[in-house]
Backbone of each chain as nested JSON, in Angstrom:
{
  "chains": [
    {"id": "A", "residues": [
      {"number": 1, "name": "MET", "atoms": {"N": [11.274, -28.859, 3.307], "CA": [11.776, -27.591, 3.806], "C": [10.697, -26.932, 4.663]}},
      {"number": 2, "name": "LYS", "atoms": {"N": [11.122, -26.477, 5.849], "CA": [10.185, -25.757, 6.722], "C": [10.325, -24.263, 6.467]}},
      {"number": 3, "name": "VAL", "atoms": {"N": [9.208, -23.614, 6.343], "CA": [9.209, -22.17, 6.099], "C": [8.248, -21.516, 7.081]}},
      {"number": 4, "name": "ARG", "atoms": {"N": [8.708, -20.461, 7.721], "CA": [7.819, -19.688, 8.587], "C": [7.48, -18.372, 7.917]}},
      {"number": 5, "name": "VAL", "atoms": {"N": [6.216, -18.038, 7.906], "CA": [5.788, -16.752, 7.366], "C": [5.204, -15.924, 8.507]}},
      {"number": 6, "name": "HIS", "atoms": {"N": [5.817, -14.775, 8.747], "CA": [5.346, -13.863, 9.787], "C": [4.545, -12.762, 9.112]}},
      {"number": 7, "name": "VAL", "atoms": {"N": [3.308, -12.604, 9.522], "CA": [2.46, -11.555, 8.956], "C": [2.111, -10.578, 10.064]}},
      {"number": 8, "name": "SER", "atoms": {"N": [2.427, -9.309, 9.837], "CA": [2.11, -8.304, 10.86], "C": [1.515, -7.066, 10.207]}},
      {"number": 9, "name": "LEU", "atoms": {"N": [0.727, -6.35, 10.975], "CA": [0.104, -5.138, 10.463], "C": [1.16, -4.082, 10.144]}},
      {"number": 10, "name": "LYS", "atoms": {"N": [0.936, -3.337, 9.085], "CA": [1.85, -2.243, 8.759], "C": [1.784, -1.179, 9.845]}},
      {"number": 11, "name": "PRO", "atoms": {"N": [2.901, -0.468, 10.04], "CA": [2.892, 0.613, 11.03], "C": [1.805, 1.628, 10.674]}},
      {"number": 12, "name": "GLY", "atoms": {"N": [1.101, 2.092, 11.684], "CA": [0.068, 3.095, 11.439], "C": [-1.318, 2.498, 11.291]}},
      {"number": 13, "name": "VAL", "atoms": {"N": [-1.389, 1.203, 11.008], "CA": [-2.702, 0.57, 10.916], "C": [-3.199, 0.274, 12.33]}},
      {"number": 14, "name": "LEU", "atoms": {"N": [-4.402, 0.711, 12.615], "CA": [-4.975, 0.486, 13.945], "C": [-5.082, -1.007, 14.239]}},
      {"number": 15, "name": "ASP", "atoms": {"N": [-4.79, -1.387, 15.484], "CA": [-4.819, -2.791, 15.864], "C": [-5.648, -2.974, 17.14]}},
      {"number": 16, "name": "PRO", "atoms": {"N": [-6.971, -3.076, 16.981], "CA": [-7.843, -3.193, 18.163], "C": [-7.54, -4.44, 18.981]}},
      {"number": 17, "name": "GLN", "atoms": {"N": [-7.162, -5.529, 18.309], "CA": [-6.856, -6.763, 19.03], "C": [-5.636, -6.559, 19.927]}},
      {"number": 18, "name": "GLY", "atoms": {"N": [-4.603, -5.948, 19.361], "CA": [-3.404, -5.68, 20.144], "C": [-3.691, -4.755, 21.312]}},
      {"number": 19, "name": "ARG", "atoms": {"N": [-4.525, -3.746, 21.068], "CA": [-4.892, -2.804, 22.131], "C": [-5.631, -3.516, 23.265]}},
      {"number": 20, "name": "ALA", "atoms": {"N": [-6.54, -4.408, 22.875], "CA": [-7.3, -5.161, 23.887], "C": [-6.364, -6.036, 24.718]}},
      {"number": 21, "name": "ILE", "atoms": {"N": [-5.388, -6.646, 24.062], "CA": [-4.43, -7.5, 24.776], "C": [-3.608, -6.658, 25.741]}},
      {"number": 22, "name": "GLN", "atoms": {"N": [-3.176, -5.488, 25.277], "CA": [-2.396, -4.599, 26.151], "C": [-3.191, -4.23, 27.404]}},
      {"number": 23, "name": "HIS", "atoms": {"N": [-4.468, -3.887, 27.215], "CA": [-5.295, -3.535, 28.369], "C": [-5.495, -4.726, 29.295]}},
      {"number": 24, "name": "SER", "atoms": {"N": [-5.645, -5.907, 28.699], "CA": [-5.828, -7.106, 29.527], "C": [-4.574, -7.387, 30.346]}},
      {"number": 25, "name": "LEU", "atoms": {"N": [-3.407, -7.199, 29.742], "CA": [-2.16, -7.421, 30.485], "C": [-2.075, -6.458, 31.665]}},
      {"number": 26, "name": "GLU", "atoms": {"N": [-2.45, -5.195, 31.419], "CA": [-2.483, -4.224, 32.515], "C": [-3.44, -4.68, 33.609]}},
      {"number": 27, "name": "GLY", "atoms": {"N": [-4.605, -5.142, 33.175], "CA": [-5.61, -5.604, 34.127], "C": [-5.127, -6.785, 34.95]}},
      {"number": 28, "name": "LEU", "atoms": {"N": [-4.264, -7.59, 34.369], "CA": [-3.713, -8.749, 35.08], "C": [-2.556, -8.35, 35.992]}},
      {"number": 29, "name": "GLY", "atoms": {"N": [-2.174, -7.083, 35.932], "CA": [-1.142, -6.609, 36.845], "C": [0.252, -6.531, 36.255]}},
      {"number": 30, "name": "PHE", "atoms": {"N": [0.371, -6.722, 34.95], "CA": [1.697, -6.612, 34.329], "C": [1.973, -5.158, 33.984]}},
      {"number": 31, "name": "ALA", "atoms": {"N": [3.033, -4.617, 34.543], "CA": [3.383, -3.229, 34.275], "C": [4.462, -3.153, 33.197]}},
      {"number": 32, "name": "GLY", "atoms": {"N": [4.576, -1.994, 32.571], "CA": [5.672, -1.764, 31.648], "C": [5.443, -2.26, 30.229]}},
      {"number": 33, "name": "VAL", "atoms": {"N": [4.188, -2.576, 29.903], "CA": [3.89, -2.99, 28.524], "C": [3.37, -1.773, 27.775]}},
      {"number": 34, "name": "HIS", "atoms": {"N": [4.175, -1.258, 26.851], "CA": [3.806, -0.011, 26.179], "C": [2.926, -0.228, 24.954]}},
      {"number": 35, "name": "ASP", "atoms": {"N": [3.149, -1.347, 24.276], "CA": [2.404, -1.56, 23.039], "C": [2.362, -3.049, 22.719]}},
      {"number": 36, "name": "VAL", "atoms": {"N": [1.249, -3.465, 22.153], "CA": [1.124, -4.852, 21.679], "C": [0.546, -4.814, 20.273]}},
      {"number": 37, "name": "ARG", "atoms": {"N": [1.176, -5.545, 19.371], "CA": [0.631, -5.672, 18.022], "C": [0.4, -7.156, 17.771]}},
      {"number": 38, "name": "ALA", "atoms": {"N": [-0.769, -7.462, 17.239], "CA": [-1.1, -8.861, 16.981], "C": [-0.899, -9.179, 15.51]}},
      {"number": 39, "name": "GLY", "atoms": {"N": [-0.334, -10.334, 15.259], "CA": [-0.121, -10.751, 13.882], "C": [-0.376, -12.232, 13.735]}},
      {"number": 40, "name": "ARG", "atoms": {"N": [0.019, -12.779, 12.595], "CA": [-0.2, -14.207, 12.362], "C": [1.102, -14.872, 11.955]}},
      {"number": 41, "name": "LEU", "atoms": {"N": [1.135, -16.153, 12.191], "CA": [2.339, -16.94, 11.936], "C": [1.904, -18.204, 11.209]}},
      {"number": 42, "name": "PHE", "atoms": {"N": [2.534, -18.482, 10.075], "CA": [2.217, -19.71, 9.35], "C": [3.479, -20.554, 9.23]}},
      {"number": 43, "name": "GLU", "atoms": {"N": [3.347, -21.821, 9.539], "CA": [4.461, -22.746, 9.377], "C": [4.123, -23.683, 8.228]}},
      {"number": 44, "name": "LEU", "atoms": {"N": [4.913, -23.577, 7.167], "CA": [4.656, -24.376, 5.975], "C": [5.721, -25.451, 5.838]}},
      {"number": 45, "name": "ASP", "atoms": {"N": [5.273, -26.604, 5.41], "CA": [6.197, -27.678, 5.066], "C": [6.105, -27.853, 3.561]}},
      {"number": 46, "name": "VAL", "atoms": {"N": [7.154, -27.419, 2.841], "CA": [7.087, -27.428, 1.377], "C": [8.253, -28.22, 0.79]}},
      {"number": 47, "name": "ASP", "atoms": {"N": [8.071, -28.636, -0.457], "CA": [9.156, -29.299, -1.197], "C": [10.379, -28.395, -1.269]}},
      {"number": 48, "name": "ASN", "atoms": {"N": [11.56, -29.024, -1.285], "CA": [12.779, -28.229, -1.424], "C": [12.821, -27.489, -2.76]}},
      {"number": 49, "name": "GLY", "atoms": {"N": [12.078, -28.014, -3.739], "CA": [12.09, -27.405, -5.066], "C": [11.262, -26.136, -5.168]}},
      {"number": 50, "name": "VAL", "atoms": {"N": [10.498, -25.811, -4.162], "CA": [9.638, -24.624, -4.225], "C": [10.512, -23.367, -4.191]}},
      {"number": 51, "name": "SER", "atoms": {"N": [10.333, -22.505, -5.173], "CA": [11.213, -21.342, -5.319], "C": [10.816, -20.211, -4.371]}},
      {"number": 52, "name": "ASP", "atoms": {"N": [11.747, -19.3, -4.162], "CA": [11.467, -18.116, -3.359], "C": [10.34, -17.293, -3.98]}},
      {"number": 53, "name": "GLU", "atoms": {"N": [10.31, -17.278, -5.301], "CA": [9.258, -16.506, -5.977], "C": [7.885, -17.106, -5.67]}},
      {"number": 54, "name": "ALA", "atoms": {"N": [7.82, -18.435, -5.656], "CA": [6.538, -19.09, -5.357], "C": [6.101, -18.78, -3.931]}},
      {"number": 55, "name": "LEU", "atoms": {"N": [7.055, -18.787, -3.012], "CA": [6.723, -18.474, -1.615], "C": [6.208, -17.043, -1.499]}},
      {"number": 56, "name": "ASP", "atoms": {"N": [6.903, -16.148, -2.186], "CA": [6.477, -14.751, -2.217], "C": [5.053, -14.62, -2.737]}},
      {"number": 57, "name": "ASP", "atoms": {"N": [4.803, -15.358, -3.797], "CA": [3.485, -15.347, -4.438], "C": [2.399, -15.84, -3.489]}},
      {"number": 58, "name": "MET", "atoms": {"N": [2.699, -16.906, -2.747], "CA": [1.719, -17.442, -1.785], "C": [1.344, -16.378, -0.773]}},
      {"number": 59, "name": "CYS", "atoms": {"N": [2.367, -15.643, -0.295], "CA": [2.107, -14.61, 0.703], "C": [1.234, -13.514, 0.127]}},
      {"number": 60, "name": "ARG", "atoms": {"N": [1.576, -13.085, -1.087], "CA": [0.856, -11.961, -1.673], "C": [-0.565, -12.335, -2.047]}},
      {"number": 61, "name": "LYS", "atoms": {"N": [-0.754, -13.587, -2.495], "CA": [-2.079, -13.975, -2.977], "C": [-2.997, -14.479, -1.884]}},
      {"number": 62, "name": "LEU", "atoms": {"N": [-2.421, -15.065, -0.817], "CA": [-3.308, -15.697, 0.161], "C": [-2.994, -15.353, 1.615]}},
      {"number": 63, "name": "LEU", "atoms": {"N": [-1.726, -15.44, 1.993], "CA": [-1.43, -15.408, 3.429], "C": [-1.498, -14.013, 4.038]}},
      {"number": 64, "name": "ALA", "atoms": {"N": [-1.123, -13.011, 3.269], "CA": [-1.129, -11.648, 3.805], "C": [-2.063, -10.763, 2.995]}},
      {"number": 65, "name": "ASN", "atoms": {"N": [-2.642, -9.799, 3.665], "CA": [-3.422, -8.762, 2.995], "C": [-2.493, -7.575, 2.779]}},
      {"number": 66, "name": "MET", "atoms": {"N": [-1.99, -7.448, 1.535], "CA": [-0.923, -6.48, 1.275], "C": [-1.35, -5.034, 1.474]}},
      {"number": 67, "name": "VAL", "atoms": {"N": [-2.64, -4.794, 1.593], "CA": [-3.104, -3.422, 1.815], "C": [-2.73, -2.954, 3.225]}},
      {"number": 68, "name": "ILE", "atoms": {"N": [-2.855, -3.858, 4.184], "CA": [-2.634, -3.449, 5.575], "C": [-1.55, -4.255, 6.281]}},
      {"number": 69, "name": "GLU", "atoms": {"N": [-1.003, -5.277, 5.62], "CA": [-0.062, -6.154, 6.314], "C": [1.267, -6.293, 5.574]}},
      {"number": 70, "name": "ASN", "atoms": {"N": [2.314, -6.509, 6.344], "CA": [3.615, -6.895, 5.807], "C": [3.857, -8.361, 6.114]}},
      {"number": 71, "name": "TYR", "atoms": {"N": [4.729, -8.988, 5.317], "CA": [5.076, -10.37, 5.645], "C": [6.588, -10.529, 5.586]}},
      {"number": 72, "name": "ARG", "atoms": {"N": [7.052, -11.55, 6.274], "CA": [8.465, -11.871, 6.288], "C": [8.583, -13.379, 6.193]}},
      {"number": 73, "name": "ILE", "atoms": {"N": [9.411, -13.841, 5.262], "CA": [9.582, -15.284, 5.051], "C": [10.887, -15.718, 5.698]}},
      {"number": 74, "name": "GLU", "atoms": {"N": [10.817, -16.753, 6.51], "CA": [11.999, -17.262, 7.203], "C": [12.111, -18.752, 6.926]}},
      {"number": 75, "name": "LYS", "atoms": {"N": [13.24, -19.133, 6.337], "CA": [13.441, -20.561, 6.086], "C": [14.108, -21.187, 7.299]}},
      {"number": 76, "name": "VAL", "atoms": {"N": [13.569, -22.306, 7.732], "CA": [14.074, -22.968, 8.918], "C": [14.84, -24.221, 8.483]}},
      {"number": 77, "name": "ALA", "atoms": {"N": [16.02, -24.398, 9.043], "CA": [16.801, -25.598, 8.727], "C": [15.966, -26.831, 9.041]}},
      {"number": 78, "name": "ALA", "atoms": {"N": [15.882, -27.742, 8.099], "CA": [15.029, -28.937, 8.266], "C": [15.598, -29.855, 9.357]}}
    ]},
    {"id": "B", "residues": [
      {"number": 1, "name": "MET", "atoms": {"N": [12.197, -2.342, 25.027], "CA": [12.64, -3.64, 24.514], "C": [11.523, -4.249, 23.67]}},
      {"number": 2, "name": "LYS", "atoms": {"N": [11.898, -4.711, 22.492], "CA": [10.907, -5.359, 21.627], "C": [10.957, -6.868, 21.87]}},
      {"number": 3, "name": "VAL", "atoms": {"N": [9.8, -7.444, 22.019], "CA": [9.716, -8.884, 22.255], "C": [8.71, -9.477, 21.281]}},
      {"number": 4, "name": "ARG", "atoms": {"N": [9.098, -10.566, 20.64], "CA": [8.147, -11.272, 19.782], "C": [7.742, -12.571, 20.467]}},
      {"number": 5, "name": "VAL", "atoms": {"N": [6.454, -12.809, 20.494], "CA": [5.96, -14.08, 21.038], "C": [5.307, -14.861, 19.905]}},
      {"number": 6, "name": "HIS", "atoms": {"N": [5.845, -16.05, 19.655], "CA": [5.31, -16.931, 18.617], "C": [4.452, -17.989, 19.287]}},
      {"number": 7, "name": "VAL", "atoms": {"N": [3.207, -18.049, 18.911], "CA": [2.305, -19.05, 19.487], "C": [1.886, -20.013, 18.381]}},
      {"number": 8, "name": "SER", "atoms": {"N": [2.111, -21.297, 18.608], "CA": [1.716, -22.271, 17.583], "C": [1.062, -23.471, 18.244]}},
      {"number": 9, "name": "LEU", "atoms": {"N": [0.219, -24.139, 17.502], "CA": [-0.476, -25.321, 18.015], "C": [0.519, -26.425, 18.327]}},
      {"number": 10, "name": "LYS", "atoms": {"N": [0.255, -27.167, 19.374], "CA": [1.108, -28.303, 19.685], "C": [0.976, -29.361, 18.591]}},
      {"number": 11, "name": "PRO", "atoms": {"N": [2.043, -30.142, 18.406], "CA": [1.958, -31.224, 17.415], "C": [0.812, -32.162, 17.79]}},
      {"number": 12, "name": "GLY", "atoms": {"N": [0.08, -32.588, 16.801], "CA": [-1.006, -33.525, 17.046], "C": [-2.349, -32.847, 17.211]}},
      {"number": 13, "name": "VAL", "atoms": {"N": [-2.356, -31.554, 17.495], "CA": [-3.627, -30.836, 17.597], "C": [-4.12, -30.505, 16.192]}},
      {"number": 14, "name": "LEU", "atoms": {"N": [-5.355, -30.872, 15.909], "CA": [-5.922, -30.617, 14.584], "C": [-5.948, -29.122, 14.287]}},
      {"number": 15, "name": "ASP", "atoms": {"N": [-5.636, -28.756, 13.046], "CA": [-5.58, -27.352, 12.659], "C": [-6.419, -27.125, 11.397]}},
      {"number": 16, "name": "PRO", "atoms": {"N": [-7.727, -26.939, 11.568], "CA": [-8.607, -26.773, 10.399], "C": [-8.236, -25.54, 9.574]}},
      {"number": 17, "name": "GLN", "atoms": {"N": [-7.786, -24.47, 10.249], "CA": [-7.418, -23.253, 9.517], "C": [-6.228, -23.538, 8.608]}},
      {"number": 18, "name": "GLY", "atoms": {"N": [-5.226, -24.212, 9.164], "CA": [-4.055, -24.563, 8.361], "C": [-4.414, -25.459, 7.193]}},
      {"number": 19, "name": "ARG", "atoms": {"N": [-5.31, -26.425, 7.457], "CA": [-5.74, -27.328, 6.394], "C": [-6.446, -26.572, 5.274]}},
      {"number": 20, "name": "ALA", "atoms": {"N": [-7.295, -25.633, 5.671], "CA": [-8.015, -24.834, 4.675], "C": [-7.041, -24.014, 3.831]}},
      {"number": 21, "name": "ILE", "atoms": {"N": [-6.018, -23.468, 4.483], "CA": [-5.026, -22.676, 3.754], "C": [-4.263, -23.556, 2.776]}},
      {"number": 22, "name": "GLN", "atoms": {"N": [-3.899, -24.758, 3.23], "CA": [-3.177, -25.683, 2.351], "C": [-4.009, -25.995, 1.104]}},
      {"number": 23, "name": "HIS", "atoms": {"N": [-5.301, -26.269, 1.306], "CA": [-6.162, -26.573, 0.172], "C": [-6.317, -25.372, -0.751]}},
      {"number": 24, "name": "SER", "atoms": {"N": [-6.385, -24.191, -0.158], "CA": [-6.508, -22.989, -0.979], "C": [-5.254, -22.772, -1.816]}},
      {"number": 25, "name": "LEU", "atoms": {"N": [-4.085, -23.042, -1.229], "CA": [-2.832, -22.892, -1.979], "C": [-2.825, -23.86, -3.162]}},
      {"number": 26, "name": "GLU", "atoms": {"N": [-3.261, -25.082, -2.909], "CA": [-3.368, -26.058, -4.009], "C": [-4.312, -25.542, -5.084]}},
      {"number": 27, "name": "GLY", "atoms": {"N": [-5.441, -25.018, -4.634], "CA": [-6.431, -24.5, -5.572], "C": [-5.888, -23.348, -6.402]}},
      {"number": 28, "name": "LEU", "atoms": {"N": [-4.963, -22.588, -5.825], "CA": [-4.352, -21.467, -6.544], "C": [-3.237, -21.941, -7.473]}},
      {"number": 29, "name": "GLY", "atoms": {"N": [-2.93, -23.233, -7.441], "CA": [-1.938, -23.769, -8.368], "C": [-0.542, -23.939, -7.783]}},
      {"number": 30, "name": "PHE", "atoms": {"N": [-0.392, -23.751, -6.477], "CA": [0.926, -23.934, -5.862], "C": [1.115, -25.408, -5.516]}},
      {"number": 31, "name": "ALA", "atoms": {"N": [2.136, -26.021, -6.101], "CA": [2.408, -27.435, -5.843], "C": [3.487, -27.564, -4.772]}},
      {"number": 32, "name": "GLY", "atoms": {"N": [3.535, -28.731, -4.137], "CA": [4.632, -29.024, -3.227], "C": [4.448, -28.507, -1.814]}},
      {"number": 33, "name": "VAL", "atoms": {"N": [3.218, -28.109, -1.464], "CA": [2.956, -27.688, -0.09], "C": [2.36, -28.879, 0.665]}},
      {"number": 34, "name": "HIS", "atoms": {"N": [3.135, -29.44, 1.58], "CA": [2.704, -30.661, 2.259], "C": [1.858, -30.382, 3.487]}},
      {"number": 35, "name": "ASP", "atoms": {"N": [2.141, -29.292, 4.156], "CA": [1.435, -29.036, 5.401], "C": [1.488, -27.538, 5.715]}},
      {"number": 36, "name": "VAL", "atoms": {"N": [0.418, -27.049, 6.311], "CA": [0.391, -25.659, 6.78], "C": [-0.167, -25.662, 8.204]}},
      {"number": 37, "name": "ARG", "atoms": {"N": [0.499, -24.986, 9.103], "CA": [-0.003, -24.82, 10.467], "C": [-0.146, -23.319, 10.715]}},
      {"number": 38, "name": "ALA", "atoms": {"N": [-1.28, -22.935, 11.241], "CA": [-1.534, -21.518, 11.507], "C": [-1.294, -21.208, 12.972]}},
      {"number": 39, "name": "GLY", "atoms": {"N": [-0.648, -20.103, 13.236], "CA": [-0.397, -19.692, 14.612], "C": [-0.558, -18.197, 14.747]}},
      {"number": 40, "name": "ARG", "atoms": {"N": [-0.103, -17.672, 15.874], "CA": [-0.228, -16.256, 16.125], "C": [1.11, -15.66, 16.522]}},
      {"number": 41, "name": "LEU", "atoms": {"N": [1.218, -14.382, 16.26], "CA": [2.462, -13.668, 16.508], "C": [2.117, -12.382, 17.241]}},
      {"number": 42, "name": "PHE", "atoms": {"N": [2.782, -12.142, 18.373], "CA": [2.545, -10.906, 19.103], "C": [3.852, -10.134, 19.198]}},
      {"number": 43, "name": "GLU", "atoms": {"N": [3.798, -8.864, 18.883], "CA": [4.968, -8.006, 19.029], "C": [4.716, -7.056, 20.189]}},
      {"number": 44, "name": "LEU", "atoms": {"N": [5.495, -7.214, 21.246], "CA": [5.315, -6.397, 22.448], "C": [6.447, -5.398, 22.567]}},
      {"number": 45, "name": "ASP", "atoms": {"N": [6.081, -4.214, 22.992], "CA": [7.075, -3.201, 23.325], "C": [7.012, -3.021, 24.837]}},
      {"number": 46, "name": "VAL", "atoms": {"N": [8.025, -3.519, 25.538], "CA": [7.984, -3.502, 27.005], "C": [9.203, -2.776, 27.569]}},
      {"number": 47, "name": "ASP", "atoms": {"N": [9.069, -2.363, 28.82], "CA": [10.192, -1.766, 29.555], "C": [11.367, -2.736, 29.617]}},
      {"number": 48, "name": "ASN", "atoms": {"N": [12.576, -2.196, 29.607], "CA": [13.755, -3.059, 29.738], "C": [13.774, -3.8, 31.075]}},
      {"number": 49, "name": "GLY", "atoms": {"N": [13.07, -3.234, 32.066], "CA": [13.073, -3.847, 33.379], "C": [12.158, -5.063, 33.519]}},
      {"number": 50, "name": "VAL", "atoms": {"N": [11.35, -5.319, 32.495], "CA": [10.427, -6.462, 32.583], "C": [11.223, -7.765, 32.543]}},
      {"number": 51, "name": "SER", "atoms": {"N": [10.999, -8.622, 33.512], "CA": [11.805, -9.833, 33.647], "C": [11.317, -10.943, 32.707]}},
      {"number": 52, "name": "ASP", "atoms": {"N": [12.199, -11.908, 32.497], "CA": [11.834, -13.068, 31.692], "C": [10.668, -13.811, 32.321]}},
      {"number": 53, "name": "GLU", "atoms": {"N": [10.636, -13.838, 33.651], "CA": [9.558, -14.549, 34.335], "C": [8.221, -13.869, 34.048]}},
      {"number": 54, "name": "ALA", "atoms": {"N": [8.228, -12.53, 34.036], "CA": [6.987, -11.799, 33.76], "C": [6.52, -12.078, 32.332]}},
      {"number": 55, "name": "LEU", "atoms": {"N": [7.459, -12.122, 31.39], "CA": [7.096, -12.411, 30.004], "C": [6.492, -13.815, 29.894]}},
      {"number": 56, "name": "ASP", "atoms": {"N": [7.134, -14.752, 30.56], "CA": [6.629, -16.123, 30.597], "C": [5.209, -16.167, 31.146]}},
      {"number": 57, "name": "ASP", "atoms": {"N": [5.009, -15.427, 32.218], "CA": [3.704, -15.361, 32.864], "C": [2.642, -14.795, 31.931]}},
      {"number": 58, "name": "MET", "atoms": {"N": [2.998, -13.738, 31.183], "CA": [2.045, -13.137, 30.234], "C": [1.591, -14.183, 29.216]}},
      {"number": 59, "name": "CYS", "atoms": {"N": [2.552, -14.969, 28.752], "CA": [2.221, -15.977, 27.752], "C": [1.284, -17.023, 28.337]}},
      {"number": 60, "name": "ARG", "atoms": {"N": [1.617, -17.485, 29.542], "CA": [0.834, -18.562, 30.138], "C": [-0.557, -18.104, 30.536]}},
      {"number": 61, "name": "LYS", "atoms": {"N": [-0.66, -16.841, 30.962], "CA": [-1.947, -16.37, 31.467], "C": [-2.852, -15.809, 30.377]}},
      {"number": 62, "name": "LEU", "atoms": {"N": [-2.25, -15.26, 29.325], "CA": [-3.113, -14.571, 28.356], "C": [-2.83, -14.936, 26.893]}},
      {"number": 63, "name": "LEU", "atoms": {"N": [-1.567, -14.913, 26.504], "CA": [-1.291, -14.965, 25.066], "C": [-1.462, -16.351, 24.456]}},
      {"number": 64, "name": "ALA", "atoms": {"N": [-1.122, -17.378, 25.224], "CA": [-1.223, -18.74, 24.681], "C": [-2.193, -19.564, 25.503]}},
      {"number": 65, "name": "ASN", "atoms": {"N": [-2.845, -20.492, 24.853], "CA": [-3.673, -21.477, 25.538], "C": [-2.808, -22.72, 25.74]}},
      {"number": 66, "name": "MET", "atoms": {"N": [-2.314, -22.873, 26.961], "CA": [-1.298, -23.909, 27.205], "C": [-1.82, -25.331, 27.015]}},
      {"number": 67, "name": "VAL", "atoms": {"N": [-3.132, -25.477, 26.916], "CA": [-3.673, -26.826, 26.696], "C": [-3.344, -27.309, 25.282]}},
      {"number": 68, "name": "ILE", "atoms": {"N": [-3.434, -26.402, 24.327], "CA": [-3.257, -26.832, 22.937], "C": [-2.134, -26.08, 22.219]}},
      {"number": 69, "name": "GLU", "atoms": {"N": [-1.517, -25.101, 22.871], "CA": [-0.529, -24.29, 22.165], "C": [0.818, -24.234, 22.886]}},
      {"number": 70, "name": "ASN", "atoms": {"N": [1.859, -24.076, 22.111], "CA": [3.191, -23.765, 22.637], "C": [3.521, -22.318, 22.321]}},
      {"number": 71, "name": "TYR", "atoms": {"N": [4.418, -21.748, 23.094], "CA": [4.858, -20.394, 22.767], "C": [6.383, -20.322, 22.805]}},
      {"number": 72, "name": "ARG", "atoms": {"N": [6.894, -19.34, 22.1], "CA": [8.328, -19.103, 22.071], "C": [8.541, -17.605, 22.18]}},
      {"number": 73, "name": "ILE", "atoms": {"N": [9.413, -17.2, 23.094], "CA": [9.676, -15.774, 23.299], "C": [10.996, -15.414, 22.638]}},
      {"number": 74, "name": "GLU", "atoms": {"N": [10.968, -14.38, 21.829], "CA": [12.174, -13.946, 21.117], "C": [12.388, -12.467, 21.4]}},
      {"number": 75, "name": "LYS", "atoms": {"N": [13.541, -12.153, 21.968], "CA": [13.847, -10.742, 22.212], "C": [14.534, -10.158, 20.99]}},
      {"number": 76, "name": "VAL", "atoms": {"N": [14.051, -9.002, 20.568], "CA": [14.585, -8.379, 19.371], "C": [15.438, -7.189, 19.791]}},
      {"number": 77, "name": "ALA", "atoms": {"N": [16.609, -7.074, 19.221], "CA": [17.474, -5.931, 19.526], "C": [16.714, -4.648, 19.229]}},
      {"number": 78, "name": "ALA", "atoms": {"N": [16.705, -3.725, 20.176], "CA": [15.914, -2.49, 20.021], "C": [16.513, -1.606, 18.94]}}
    ]}
  ]
}
């Protein structure tokens, strides 16, 4: 089973990386970019037997920093 | 308009970060994780007038390293 985990900063948390990217896009001549937020994406290949609770646990314990980040689990058709 | 850009390593490109995460998950007691690939996720807030070509250009010029990475653009309903 393929699983995608999207990790993004919670609203209100400062994102210097995203800000730098936004400025770089402006510098490259791209107009109309109001905001950029940077996050992480993990693609996991797991056994079909792995439960939703286990996936949740992986995110909370390792993949995301729950203090400043949210995560979203997306199962991809194999 | 909200746009998500998913950047992931091309197949065959070594991913030490993903490997380290996989080993850490094993170390934490999670079984059945065969592979982990680490990527990046960008959430852009852009003008509705920004064209698909401009978005493509942003990815090729700044957000993704086309030598080793693929990108996918996903438009999110505002």
